[in-house]
C-alpha positions in Angstrom: -5.2 20.8 -30.2 -7.7 18.0 -29.8 -5.0 15.4 -30.6 -2.7 16.8 -27.9 -5.5 16.6 -25.3 -6.3 13.0 -26.2 -2.5 12.1 -26.0 -2.2 13.9 -22.6 -5.3 12.0 -21.3 -3.9 8.7 -22.6 -0.6 9.3 -20.9 -2.3 10.1 -17.6 -4.4 6.9 -17.7 -1.3 4.8 -18.6 0.7 6.5 -15.8 -2.0 5.8 -13.2 -2.2 2.1 -14.3 1.6 1.7 -14.1 1.5 3.1 -10.5 -1.0 0.4 -9.5 0.9 -2.3 -11.4 4.1 -1.4 -9.5 2.2 -1.7 -6.2 1.0 -5.1 -7.3 4.4 -6.6 -7.9 4.2 -9.8 -5.9 6.7 -10.8 -3.3 7.2 -14.4 -2.2 4.6 -15.2 0.4 2.7 -12.0 -0.1 -0.4 -11.4 -2.3 -1.9 -8.0 -2.9 -5.5 -7.6 -4.2 -6.7 -4.2 -5.4 -10.1 -3.4 -3.9 -10.8 0.3 -4.5 -9.3 3.3 -6.2 -11.4 6.5 -6.0 -10.8 10.3 -6.3 -11.1 12.3 -3.1 -12.7 15.7 -2.7 -9.2 17.3 -2.7 -8.0 17.9 -6.3 -5.3 15.5 -7.3 -5.7 13.1 -4.4 -7.2 9.6 -4.3 -7.9 6.8 -1.9 -6.7 3.3 -2.7 -7.6 0.2 -0.7 -5.7 -3.1 -1.0 -6.0 -6.4 0.8 -2.6 -7.9 1.6 -2.3 -11.5 2.5 0.8 -12.8 4.2 1.7 -16.5 4.3 3.2 -17.7 7.6 6.6 -15.9 8.3 6.3 -13.8 5.2 8.0 -10.4 5.4 7.5 -7.4 3.2 10.4 -5.5 1.7 11.4 -2.2 3.4 9.3 0.4 1.7 7.4 3.7 2.1 4.4 5.3 0.5 4.0 8.8 -1.0 0.9 9.3 1.2 -0.6 8.1 4.5 -1.5 4.5 5.1 -4.0 3.1 7.5 -3.3 -0.6 8.1 -6.1 -2.7 9.6 -5.4 -6.3 10.5 -8.2 -8.6 9.2 -6.8 -11.9 10.5 -3.6 -13.2 12.2 -0.8 -11.2 13.8 1.5 -8.7 12.0 4.5 -7.0 13.3 5.2 -3.5 11.9 8.6 -1.9 12.2 8.4 1.8 11.4 11.7 3.6 10.9 12.7 5.3 14.2 10.1 3.5 16.3 9.9 0.3 18.4 8.2 -2.7 16.6 4.5 -3.1 17.3 2.5 -6.3 16.9 -1.2 -5.9 15.8 -3.8 -8.7 16.0 -7.1 -9.0 14.1 -9.3 -6.0 14.6 -6.4 -3.6 15.4 -5.2 -0.7 13.2 -2.1 1.4 12.7 -1.5 4.8 11.1 1.7 5.1 9.0 2.7 8.6 8.0 3.6 9.5 4.4 7.2 8.7 3.5 8.0 6.7 6.7 10.0 3.5 5.8 8.5 0.3 7.2 8.4 -3.5 7.1 5.5 -5.8 7.9 6.0 -9.4 9.0 3.6 -12.2 9.8 4.4 -13.3 13.3 1.4 -15.6 13.8 1.0 -19.3 13.4 -0.9 -19.2 10.1 -2.0 -16.8 7.4 -2.3 -13.0 8.2 -4.2 -10.4 6.2 -4.5 -6.6 6.4 -6.7 -4.0 4.7 -4.3 -1.2 3.6 -5.9 2.2 2.9 -3.7 4.7 1.2 -4.4 8.5 0.7 -2.1 9.5 -2.0 -1.5 12.0 -4.8 -2.8 10.6 -8.1 -0.3 9.2 -10.5 2.5 8.5 -8.0 3.8 5.0 -7.4 2.0 3.4 -4.4 4.9 1.5 -3.0 8.4 2.9 -3.0 11.2 0.4 -2.1 13.7 1.7 0.5 17.3 0.4 0.8 
């Protein structure tokens, strides 16, 4: 009984680590830095904060998240294209709410580096970034 509990806990820890590792897969011109991962007051939910740095003209893959994202532009200008909506350009100090499961792309449209603080509210153990074709 004790061994099965230890194995279950180990699998849960490894699964959580793999979800963050998948989110950190680097794209050309984009660097992700994990800042915070913390349980929320709602069972099975967590908040994750990541800094995302975009080199000039860098574009993310089309992707979605299993939970909500709040994107806050720290520097530069980023264009966000959310599926079914017109593109929107945000500048440093502006924020955007991205609903769970909505496919989107982010692109640096400024003259230099751009950075965002991405805050995700997700179910624990799910992949943070889900590529969309």
